[in-house]
C-alpha positions, 0 to 999 in steps of 0.5 A: 401237908406243906410242900418241899418250900414251904414251912410246917404250919408252927403249931405242928413243928411244935407237936412233932418235935415234942414227940420226936423227943418223947419217942426217943429222938436222936440229937446231933449239934453243929460245932457252931451249936456247941461254941454256942453252948459253951459260950452262953453256959449251956449244955444238951439238957438246956437244948432238950428243955427249950424244945420241950417247953417253947414253942416255934416262931415261924418269923423265925424258919429258914430254908436251906436248898440242900437240909430243908427248913430249920425251926426255931424254937423259944421260951417265954423266958428268952431260951431258944434252939434252931433245929432241923427235923428228919425222919419226921413229918406232918401226921407222924405224931399219930403214932410210931413208925419205929425209925427214929427221928433225928434233931439236928440243933444248928445253934442256940441262945439265952437270954443275957 
């Protein structure tokens, strides 16, 4: 299990994001994410599909001391979503603890 100042492994983060969505995770979007969606002609369904189909690319992980780690999920076609996970950690994909995870969408993008 990573320490708080270390991100999860990319494969683990990818697996947990997919599991959280399948278990009915709640989505929250920053104002910036909503603006980027409008600018890039994306919507919430596009973001969810990227999170389900893409994989975490560890070189884009960022740490915020107050909010924790963010992970960038990228698809083969170049779509991406930056997301923070709340209420989920390594090992939570083995069973359902009854508490819905929260996926905080920070920003998103698509190829031009």
